[in-house]
N, C-alpha and C positions, 0 to 999 in steps of 0.2 A: 631390868625385867627379867624375872626368874623363868628358867627353861629346865627341862627334864626330858628324859626319853618316855616315849607313849607307846603303849600296847593296847591294840583292839583285838578282841577274838569273838567270834560267832561259833557257838557249840551247836552243830546241827545233826540230824540224822544222815545216814550214808549218802553221800553226794555222788552225782553221775560220774563215773570214772574217766569217760573220754572227755569230759568237760572241766575236770578238776584243775588241771594246769592253768588253762586260761581264766577260770573263776578266781583261783588264788592271785594271779598276776593282776587281774583287773581289780579285784578287792583293795589290793595295796595301792595301786597307782591312782584309783579314784578318790580314795581317802586322803591319801597324801597330798594328791593335787589340789584338792579342795582346801586344805590347811595351808598350804603354800600359797594359794590364791588370796586367803584371807589374812596373810601375814603372820600366821602362828607358826609356820615351819619355813626354814630357809629353801630357797630354790634348790640348792644343792645338798639337802639334808640326806643323810643315809636312810635308805628305805629298805627293809628286810621283809619278804614275803613268806608266810608261812600256809601250807595247805596240806591236809590229810583227809582221809575218808570222812571224819567226822568234824572238821574245823576248817574255817578260814580265818586267817589273822595277818596282822601287820604290825611290824615294830618301826617307829620312826624316831630318829635321833634329834635331840635338842628342839623340842617343841615348846613354845613359850606359854606360860600360863595366861598371858593377856597379851593380845597383838598391840603394836604402837598405833597411837592415834594418828590419823591421817588428815592433812591439811587439804580441803577441797574448795574449788572455786565453782560455786553453784549458779548456773544462768537461771534468771528468774523469768523475764519477760521485758519486750522492748520498751524503751523509757517513755513513749508515747502513750503506751497502755497503763504503765505502772505509776505514772506521777501525772496528777492534775496540773492545770494552768498555774496554780499557786505553789507548784512544787511538792505538795503533800502527797503521802501514798494513797492511791486509788483503793477502792474496796477490792478489786480483783488482785492488787498486790497484797493486801493484807491477808486476803484468803490463802495466796499462794505461800506466804511466810509461815502461816499457821499450818498448812499442809505439810511444809517441809521442816516443822518443828522448830521454828525460828521465832524469836520475839519481833514485836511490831517495830521496836526501834533498833533492830539490827543495823549496823552500818552497812551501807550499800555502795557499790561502785559502779560509775558509768564508764562504759567502754564501747569502741566501735564494734559492730557485729554485722558484717555484710555492708549494706548501704545504709543501715540505721545504727542508732545506738541501742544498748541493752543495759539491763541492770543486772549486776552481778553480787553474790554474797560470798565472802571468804569465810569459811566456816571449818571447824576441826570436828572430824567424825571420831568418835572414841572407838578404839580398837575393841574387837570381839574378846569375850573371855573364851577360855578353851573349851568350857562346857557348851557355850553357845556355838562356837565354831564346829566342834566335833559333832552336835547335834545336826547341824546343817550338812556337815560333810556326810554323814550317815544316811541323810535323806538323800542327798545327791546320788550316793553309791547306789541305794536302793532303786532308783529310777534307771541308772546306766548300766548296771551289772549285766554282762551278757548271758543271761539264763536261757539255756536251750528250750526248756519248757517249764512253765510257771506252775508251781503247785498250790492250790488253796487249802487252807487247813484252819480248824477252830481252835481259839484260844482256851485257856482253862476256865474262863468264866462261862464257857458253854453257849455263849451268844455270838461273840465277835469273830470275824474270819479275817485272815490276812493271806497275802501272797508272797511266797518265796520259792527257791528252787526245791528246798526241803524244809520240814519243820525245824524251827530253831528252838532250842532249849536252854541256852545260856548267852549271856554278853558280858564280856569282860572289857573293863576300860580303866587303864592304869597310867597315871602320870607320875613317873617314877614309883613310889609305893602308894600314892593316894588314888582312890577311886573317883573317877570323873563321873559325875551325875548326869547320864543321858539315858534315854529310852528308845527301844527299837523292836517293832513287831511284837508289842505287848509286854516286852521283858525290861526290867530296870538293871542296869549296870552294877556289876559288882566285881569280885576277884576269884570267884570259884569256878573251875572247870573239871572236867573228867579225863581220864586217861584211856589206856586200852581196855577194852571190853572184859578181857579174861585174865590179863597178866599185870594189871596195875597194882602196886603196892597198897595203895590207898582208894577209897572209893571216890573221894572228893579231894581235889588238889586246891588249896588255898594259895594262889599265886602271889608271892610276896612283893614282886616289883616288876617293872617292864623287862628289866634286865634278866631276872631270874627265869623268865617263863620258859625258855626253850630248854634249860638244864632240868627244870623241875618236872617238865613233862617227860624228859628222857629218863630220869632218875626214879621219879614218883610214879609216873604214868607209863613207862614202857612205850613212849611214843616218840619217834623222830618227826618233830612237827615240820621241818623243812622239807619241802617236795625236793628240792635240788640235793640236800644231803641224803634223803632216803633213796633217790635214784641212784646216786653215786655208791651208796652202800650195796645196793642190789646188783650194780656192775661189778663191783670189788668181789662180792660173794659168787656172782656168776663165774667169773674168770678162775676164782680159787677152787670152787667145786668141779668145774669142767676138766681141770688137770690138763691132759695133753690134747683134749679135744676142744672144739670151738662152739660156743653157743650162737644159734642163730641171730644174725644181725638185723633188728626190727626196731627202729627207733619208737614207732607207735605203739607196739606191744609193750615196750619198756615203760613208756609214759602211762599205759593203762594199768600195767602191774603196779607201778609206784602209787597209782591212785586208788589202788585196791587194799594195800596193806598199811598198817601203822609201825609195825615192828618187822621188818623183812628178815625172813630165815630161808635161805635157799637150800633146797635138799636134791639129792640125786635120786632118780628112779630109773626104771627100765621096764621094756616090754619084749614080748617074744620075738625072736629073730625071723620067724616065718613071715611076719607082716612086712619085711623088708623087701619082699618080692613085689610089693605093690609100688608104683611110681612115687619117689620120695616127695615130689610136689604136693600129692594128695595127703600123704602121712603128716608132712610139716603143716599144712594148711588146717587140717583137722585139729592137729595139737595147738596150733597158735589160735586159731578162730574160736574153737569150741571150749578149750580147756585153759587158755592163757599158759601154756607151757612154753619152754625155751628148748626145742629140739638140739641135739649135739651132733655136730659134723666132724669127720676126720680131716687129716690134712689135704686130702684130694677133694674135699668139698662133699663127700657122700655122707648120707645120713646114717647114723649108728642107731642101736636099738637102746640108747640111753637119752633121757632127757632131764630138764631141771625144772623144779616146781618153786615158786616163791610163795611160802607160807607165812601167815600172819601170826603164828604161835612158835614157842620155842619149848616144846615138852623135852624132858630128860631122855626120854626114850622116843625118838622120832619114828619108829617102825611103823606104828599105826598110821601115821601121816602118809609116809611113803606107799606103804601097802594100800591105803585108800585111794590114793592117787593112780596107782598102777592098776587097780580094779576098774576105776572110773574110765581111763583112757582105752581099755581092751575093747569095749563094745564099739567105741568110736573107729578104732582101726579095723576091727571086723567088719564094719559097714563099708569102710573104704575098700576092703579087700574083697567084699561081695559085689559092689558096684563095678570094680575093675573086672572081675571074673565074668559078670553078666554081660557086661558092654562088649567084651572080645568074642562073644558067641554070634556077633552079627557085624558084618564088615561096614566100613565107612560107605562104600559104594552102594550097599543096600539100604542105607539109612537116608541117601540123598532124595529119593522121591517122597519121603516125608516132609521134606522142606516145603514141598508145594501147599501143605496144610497149616504152614505157620505164617502168620501175617507179619510182615516187616513194616509197612506203613499203609495207611487207608488209600493214600493217593499213589503209591509206588508198588503196591502189590505184595506178594509173599516172598519168603526167604528164597524159595525155589527160583523166582523170577529174578530176585537179586543176584543169586548165583551166576545165572546166565549172563546178566549185565557184567559182572566182574570178570567172568571168563572172556567175553568180547574185549573188554578194555585191556586185560592182561595180554591177550594175543595182539592188540594193536600196539601196545608199549613194547613187546618183544620183537614185534615187526620193525619198530622204530630203530631198536638197537642192532637190526639185520642178523638175528641168530635164530634159525628154524628149529634147532634142537631145544634152545632156551623156550620158545613159544610151545612147544609140546609139553615141556615140564611144568611151565607156568600154568597152562590150560588144565593139566591134570590135577595140579594142587589147587587151583581156584574151584574146580569142580567138587572136590572132596573137602574144601577149608571149614565148610560151615556145618558138616554132617555132625561134628560132635556135640553140636547144641542138643541134639536129640538123645544123648547118652545119659544114663543115670548119674554118672560122676559129674558131669557138667551141670545136671539139673540141680545136684546137691551143692556144687561149689562152682557157681558161674566164672570165678576168678580162673578157673582152670581151662576155659575155652581156648582152642588153639594149641595149648600145652598137651591136652589129652588127645587131640587130633594126631598129633606127631607120634604119640606111643602107639594109637591104634593104627596108624598107617604102617609102621614098622611091623606090627603083628600081623597086618594084611599081606606083607611081603613087598610092600612098594619100596622104591629106591630111598636111599638116605637123602638125596637132594630134595625129593618130593616131601618127604616127612619134615625136613628142616623148613621148607617153605610153608607147609600147613601151620606148623608150630609158631612160626615167626611173623605170619602175615598180619597180626595185630600190632606189631611194633612199628615205630616206638609207642608204647602205651602212656608214656608220661614223660615229662621233661628229664633228660639225662638218662633215659632208658637206652639200651643198646639197639642197633639197627639190625635188620635181618641178616642172617650169616651168610646167604648165598644170592647169586643174581635171581633165582627163581622166586625165593622169598621177598626179593625186593621188588620185583615186578608185581607180584601179587599183593603185597602190602600197598603199593602205589595205586594199583587197580582198586583195591578195597576202599581205600580212603578217597580216591577221586570219585568212585561211584556214589560214596555217601554225600561228598561235597556238591557234586554236580546235580545229583537228584534232588537233594533238598533245597539248594539254592533255585533249582529249576521249578519247584513248586512254591517258592517264596517262604520257605521255613528257615528264616535268618535268625542269627543270634540277635537278642534285644537287650542292651544294659548288661547286667550280670547274669541274665538268664541264657543260657546254652545247653537245653536238654539233650540235644544229639552229640555235643562235645565237638562242634564244628571247629572252634578254634584250637582244640587239641589235634584234630585230623589235619588242619592246614599247617600247623606247625610241624607236624610229622611229615608231610609232603615236602616242606621246606627244608628240612634236614636230610631227608633222602635225596634230594635233587642237589643240594649243597654239598655233601659229603661223599656220596656213592654214584650218583647217576648224572655225572657232569656234563654229558653230552645231550642230554634231553632238553627240550624248550618247554618252558611252562605253557604257553598259550597253545602249543602244538599238542601238548598232552590233554589239555583241557577239551579242544577240539576233537581229539581222538576218542574221547569219553562220550561225546554227544550221541553219535549214532546208536548206541546201546539202548538208549532210552525211546527211540521213535518218537512218537507224538505224546508220550506221557508229560513232557516238560516244555516249558518255554526256555530258549537259549539264554542261560546265565553268564556266559562267558565274561562279559566286562565287569560284572558285579563281582564274580568270583575271583578273577585275577587281582582286583582291587583288594579284596578281602585278603588274599594270600600275601600280597605285597605289604599290606598293613601289618600282618602277623610278622612277617620278615623284619620289618622296620622296627617294631617293638623289641624283638629279640636282640637285634643289632645294638640298640640303644642301651639294652641291659648288659651287653658286653663291653660297654665303655665307649662307644663311638659317639660322637656328638650329633645332635639332631640336624645340623648343617650338613654334616658329612653323609649321614644316611640319606638325606633328602636329595642331595647333590647326585648321589649314585643311582638311588632308586626312582628319580624323576625319568630316567630314560628307560625304566622297566626292563632291565637286562634279562634276556630269555633263559640264559644260562646261569642258573643261581649259584653254580660253583665258581663263577667268576666274581661274584660281589665281594668277597673278602679281599681278592687281589685289587679290585678297583678302589675299596676303602682304603687299603695300604697306600695305593698311589696317590689318593686324595690327600692323606696325611702328609706324604712326603711334599706334595705339591704346595701345601698350605705355607710351609715354612720358608719356601723360595722367596727372595725379595720382590720377585716379579707378580707373586700370586695375587695380591690384593688388587693391584692396578688391572690386571687381566681379568679377575672376577668382575670388577665394577664396570670395565669395558664391555664384557660379554653380557652383563645385564642391560646396559645401555643399548647395545645391539639388538638383544632380544625386544626391546621396548620400540625400537626404531621400525623394526620389521613388523611388529603387531600392528602399528599404526598406519602401515602402508595400505593404500586404498586398493592397490592391485596386487595379485599374486607375484611372489618374487621368486625368480628362478636362481638357483647358484650356478650363475654363467658370468663370465668376465670377457668383454671385447677390448682386447689391448689397444685397439685404435682410438677408444673412447677415453682412454686414461689421460687426462689433460694435465692434472696437477702433479708436481713432483712427489708429493707424499702419498698420493693414491697409487702412483707408478711404483714407489718403493714398497708399499704394502703388497701390491700385487706380486712383485719380485720376491719378497719375504716369504709370502705364501707359497710360491712355486718352489722355493727351496726347502721350507719348513715341512709343508704337508706331506710330501712322500715319505719323509724319514718318520714323521710321526704315525702316519698310517702304516708302515711296515712294521714299527714296534707295536702298534695296537694289534695287528693281525697275528703277531708273534706272541701275543698275551703278556707283553712287557709294558704294562699300563703306566707304571711310574716312569720309565723311560720316555714313553709317549708323550706323557705331559711335560717332562722337562724339555723336550724339544720345543714345545709351545712357548717356553718361557722366552725364546729369542724374537718373539712377535710383540714384545711389550713396546720397545722403542717406536717401530714403524706404526703401531696401533695408535700410540699416543700422539704421534706427529699427524695421522690422518685426521684425528678428531680435533687437533689444533688448527690445522691448515686447509681442510676440505669442507665444502658445504654440501652435505648429503643430498638434501632436498632442492636441488638446483633448478632454475626455471626450465631449463632444457630438459625435455622429457626423456630424451635417450640417455643424456648424462646422468639423470637422476636414477633411471633404471639400471644403468651400468653400476653405479656406486652401489645401489641397493643389493645388485647382484654379487658385488665384491664382499659386501658384508655378510650376506647369506652364506658365501663361499667360506668365509672366516669363521662364521657361527657354526657351521658344520664340522669344521676342521677341529674346533676348540672343544667341541661337545660330544666326543666320541666315548670317552672313558666316564665322564659325569658332565652335569650341567653345571658349568661353572659359576653361572650367575648365582645359584643357590649360596655359594660361599661368600658373596659380597656381603658386607655388614650394613 
């Protein structure tokens, strides 16, 4: 069966830059996946994706011109239906054979099918030709491509309309050097495409073969077709043009700029130094968001008055390009300077009353009311930490933390909320501790973000996230499926990180309880549901870190209140699992739990030595008396691994107890005492983790 490399290209109008990378990857994977499923391409075929502002393409190695025939065993119908009493085919069978494309005299096989027999036909399905298979692959791609917003446009006939992400003007399909005859979106396949709008050497490029595509586009069309190659070229040029400075690190911006150019040319530009008096976050954001520029930082991470622009043209004299970009950025920076100057004419404290006019949530009131709740929760948290000075700092920061929402700068750039509050707090003469707390109270904003830098910031950040979680859970505004409009999952993970990494003495349930009074009668008590939600987020995070589901379940089943202890407990469980006694003790623990659950009466962890009749129960009680104090001492010292190691000594007496003692004795006193012994054992074994969860 002959094979050759295959190239498919759609030549389109400018694609949405933020979606281009995903569109290119999906285009390649959908077409190659369909051809592989049809047997036209190998499962391990080398697939190369191309995506530029005006094209989606894929190169697939070793694609067959014709798929191999397939031997199929086709089930037709039960024998009782398909054959008459004389053994001849029934009308139903003949109809089924005809519908399956089989002759009436096709040899059939009788074989068991459940409780009855069925008729089967062994047939050979001819393999699809490449033209057929590719046509199917294109149709499947069209249905599954992740288009952010579909566009409807008219074809050249003036009557027909089709839907795609952008109008398509060309379809290339080459198997080696031969055109594969397929049709898509009103276009017939060929070998012609186009290069760069302004710098291509020829208007139309006749692609010679699938393998010459990328080179021809580069040489004749002035286009780097590969998204990955174009991105790497931009990175190289950014580093080269930056010299001793450093371009801002922003992967999303890099992807977007890669999607905007076909032939990148990085140029160095600059703006007036006077703008550096504006906070650098403002200047960086306006250059990135509005102009797609790469600001340059010095070795200390400070913004300089130079920036890099990625141009799509390479003129002999680039001064017109650099001058144009410098003129364009100047008004943007001037706006930022104006906002900053205007905002500083009014203090944060003067803005706070205005928050009473800003609605936060229909059922939870205004931002002003929310601020008062955050203040109350922050004071309660600082009180739990036993620090009066911290309570005052946190209260002051919480009082002012939302005031920058009413500034012009945050109105223009919502991403700067908190950050601008810190700048304005310093301008108002507030302490550095309060300024940091205001700036950091949204942290962590995303996975991997840094935590607040000082204790006041940590307290206000905890208070802010708890206010959101308790309030929204309290009015029944819970996340559903993939919908989480208030980012409650992110808030919960932020609480988890702060309690795990920085606020190790605080108890989760105590924190939730401390937040409730701030709401008065506005909400229903959501403590149980919210606690479960936070532990679920913690469990997911721990599994992502490499802990097994069993290990995580064993530790979190006890709902440890100090989340800072969870990592140590998990490490202890990992150590315990490799002990030779671990499996037996976990199984015994599970058995004990089941026995205690089935008890008709409440069981107390109490042992009456006088009622210990059997040698095995006497030995277990003695072992418990020896091991439990040691394990408890290690547990209280936070030595969780050592605590679990002490329990290993109980394996032999536990095994002997279950081999030689009848727990449910007829004598009620004996039965109650033995259950009390097991309850004592169960409590001793499950202080670090629920060991029953480790049983296979």
